[in-house]
N, C-alpha and C positions, 0 to 999 in steps of 0.2 A: 758639601756633605756635612752633616752634623757630626761632631766629634765626641767621643766618650772615653774617659779614663776610668779603669776598673782597678782599684787598689786591693791587692790580694787576689788578682785576677787569674792566678794559676792554681786555685784551690777548689774545694768542694762546691762552693756556691759560685765562685768567680768564673770558672770555666763555662758551665752552662749559661750563666747570665751574659758573659761576654759574647758567647756564640749566638744567643738570642738577639742581642743588640746588633751584631754584625749581620745576621740574616735579615734584620729589619732595616738595614740601610745605613747604619752608623759606621763611621770610621773609628775603630776601637783600638786603643792601646791599653796594655795591661802592665801594672807595676807589680813586681814580685821579687823575691830575694834571690832567685836563680838557683835554689836548692835542687831543682829538677828542671829538665828542658820544658819549654813551652808546650802545652798540650797539642798533640797533632791536629785535633779538630780545629783549634784556633789558628794554627799555621795555615791549614787548608783554606780558612776563611779570610786570610790576609790580615789577621790581627797582628799588630806590632807589639814589641815588649820593651819595657824600661826596667832595668835591673836596679833595685834599691830596697832598703829596709824602711818600712813605713815609720819606724821610730826615729828616722833621720829627717829632720826638717828640710835640709837642703835637697835630699832625694825626692821628697814630696813636691817641693817647689820646682825641681827640674822636670818631674813627670807632668806637672800642670803646664809647664813651659809658657808659651804665649797665650794660653787659654784653651778651655774646653767647654763644650755646651753642657756636658753632664759629668759628674763624678759619682761613681758607684763605689762605696766603701764597704767591703766585705769583712774587714778585719779590725774595725774600730771598737774600742772597749770603754773609753772614758772621755771626759770633756777635753783633755789635751789633744786627742786625736781629731776632734771636731775643730779645735782652734788651729791646728796645722793647716787645714784646708780653708777655713774661713778667713785666714789671714790673706788669702788670695781671692776674696769674694768678687773682686772686680773682673776676675778672669775665669770665673766659674758660673755657668748659666743656671744650673739646678743640680740637685743631689738626690740620690737614693742611698739610705744608710741601713745596714742590717743591725737591728737590735735583738730583742729576745722576749718571748712570752714569760721569761723568768721575772720580768719587772712587775707583774701584776701582784697586788697585795689585797688582803682581806680587810675587814673593818678593824681588826686588831693590829694591822700593820705587818702581818706575816706574809712573806713572799717565799719563793723557792730557795732563797738563801738563808731562811730563818730556821731555827731549831724546830718550830712547829709548822707543819705543812699548812698552807693557806686554805681557808674555807671559802672557796670561790663559787659564784653562781655558774649555772650551766645553761647556755654557753656564756663565755666571757666576751663582752664587747670591748671596743677600744675606749669606752667611757669609764671602764673600771679603774679604780684608784691604783696607784703604783707605789712601790717603795719610795722612800725619800732618796734624793740624789746624794751621792757620797763616794767614799773610797773604802777599800778593804773588803770588797765582796763583789761577785759577778753582777748580781741584780742591781745593786745600788750604783755601780759604775756605769752600767748600761743606761740607767735612768739619767745619770749625769750627762752621758753622751747625748741622749735624746733632747734634754733641756737645752744643751749648748747649741745643737743644730737648729732647733725650732726657734731659738731666740736670735738667730743670725739673719743676715740679709739675703741668703740664698734660699730659694724655694726648695723645700726638703720633704721627701717622703720617707718616713721611718717605718720599717717593716719589722714585725714581731713574729718570727717563726717559733715552732715548738721543737720537737725532737727531730732534728734534721737528718735526712737519710739520702744517700746517693754516693756514687764513686768518689774517690779521693778523700774520704772521711778520715779524720784523725781520731774520731770517736765513733767507730762503727758499732752501734748498739746491737745490730743484728748479728754480730759475731757470737753473741750469747747463744743464739739458736743454731747458727751455722756450725760452730765448733762441736756442739752436741750432736748434730746430725752426722758430721764427718767422723765423730768418735763412735758412732753406732748407738747413740743413746736414743731410745724410743719413748722414754718417759721423762717428763719435765714437771717439776714442782714449782708452782707460782704462788707467791704470797698474795694476800688480800683476795683470795678466791679466784685469782686469774682475771678479776674484773676491773683492774686498774685501767684508767683511761688517761694517757699522757699523749696529747694530740701530736701526731707526726706531721712532718713537712718535707715533701719531696723536693729535691733541688730543681726539678723541672717546673714545678708549680711556682716556686720562688722566682725562677728566671722569667716566667711569664708575667708575674706581677711587676717585676723590674722593667720589662719591656714596655708594658702599658704605662707605668708611671713616668718613664723617661719621655714619652710622647705627650704627657699631660702634667707638666710641672705644677707643683702647688705644695703648700704646707699641710701635711696630713700624717696621721698615724694609722697604719693598717695591719691587721692580723695577716699571717701568711702561713696557712696550714692546709692539710689535705682535706678532701671533701668529706671524709668520715673520720671520727675519732674512735679507732678500734680499741678493743680491750687488749690487755697483755696476752691473754690466751689466743685471741684472734690473730695477733701479730705473729706469735710463735707458730701457730698452725699454718699461716700464710707462707712463712719462711720455709718450713719443712715441705710444704706442698710444692713450692718453687724448685726445691732441690730433689723432688721426687721421692721423698722419704715420708714414712708414717710416724705419727707422734700421738701419745696419749698425755693429755694435760691433767695433772693432779692438783686440784685447788687446796691451798693451805689457808685456812681461815685466819685472817689477821696478819700481823707483821711476820717477817721472816723469823725462823728459829735458827739462830746462829747463821751459818751460810746457806741454809736450806730455804728456798723460796725467793732468794734475792734475784732480781732481774732489773735490767735498765729502765723498764717502764713501770716498775712496781711501786707506785705512789699510793698513799693511804686515802687520797681523795681525788676527784676528777680535775683534770686541767683540760678543758674543752673550750675551744675558741670559736667565735662567731665570724663567718666570712661574708656577711651581708654588705659591709661597708666597701670592701674591694669590688664586689659586683656592682654596687650602686654608683660608686665614684669613678671607677675605671672601666667598667664593662667587663670585668674579669670573670672567666669561668675556668675551672681546673682543667689541666691538660692530661693529667694522669691520676689514677687512684693508687692507693698504697700497694696492693698486690701487683698491679700492672707494672709498677716501677721496680719490682724486685729482681727480675732475671738478670739484667745487666749489672745491677748493684751487687748481687750475691756472687756473680761470676768474678767481679773485681775483688770482693772480700776473699774468696777462695784463692785466687791467683796471688794476691798480696800476702796472704798468710803462708803461702808456700815459697815465696820468693826470699824471705829472710826472717829475721827475728821479729816475732809478733809484737813484743813489747816496744820495739823501736818503730815498727810500721804503724801501730795503733797507739800512739803516745798518749793522747788524751784519754782514751778508753782505759789504758793501764793505770794512769794516774788517778782517774775518777774512782777506781775501785778501792784505793787505799789498802787497808789490810784485809779487805773482804776477798773471798775466793768464790767467784761465780761458777766455778767448775769443780766444786768439792763433791766429787762423785761418791766418795766413801760415806760422807754424811747424808747425802741424798739417798743412797741405797739403803742406809739404815732406817731413814724415815719411811721410805717406801715399804720396806719389810714390815715395819711396825703398823702400817696403815692398810695393808692388803687384806 
């Protein structure tokens, strides 16, 4: 039986991907820090676990042990993380590595990590230029990660997802809509006219690409997003509909006004990715659409939000907001009163 090691295998991408591999006949072991028990669905599938921090070279070496046919790295961020695994290239058959659509850059070199939002074509193919590799920013470190893997001797599929959604999220963007619905807010103001398109990626679709790439090793870079790039207004309406609530979206022309209009998908230009390459090179077809993926995910968000402190549960979401308040209802109501 082919063996697979999933680094970060007990998280948002790792659990569905490890499950997809196990159901496809792989003997799967997951490496994770042990901050929470192994996901019940992985236990049921006979997945084994190796506790260790991926920042620990010895822990990574121990997880690879005497060799694996596949390494799936869900939590790699820069070239050092590639080097950790490539140091054992004689004991690793192939790899799938999670990168990000944030790497794409326009003709002026702007990427998602730049002060100026990139002016990208619609849709973006994998041939689009990227930021320069480096340190000190998410996009440039992901590019460094990609370069390191693709320069190595292990056949590697690099995946570039967009706005990832699904249970176990540390950055559940949909909390923006869920909290409003739970708070009885029937009006939502969205910047850029509610027309922003920040392509989403369901973890179920990422897992399917992982499964296919694992059976077809090779050096390649592939986008990994949902079949449609919905607008911010469509995303909010889908979330409210899933919760059985009604919503009226109020478009704010242009950038947010203070806290009014801010939302996790509110980008000034489109980030829409092309999925032709995954279909042509792997035979991929999506397993779920955005709205179809929401019921289980939003149930998880609601349950998690009630189980403890939201700032702790949604650590990346809270950190990503900085000093912005996505739930400044006083300012929002003032704007609504002025525009009715």
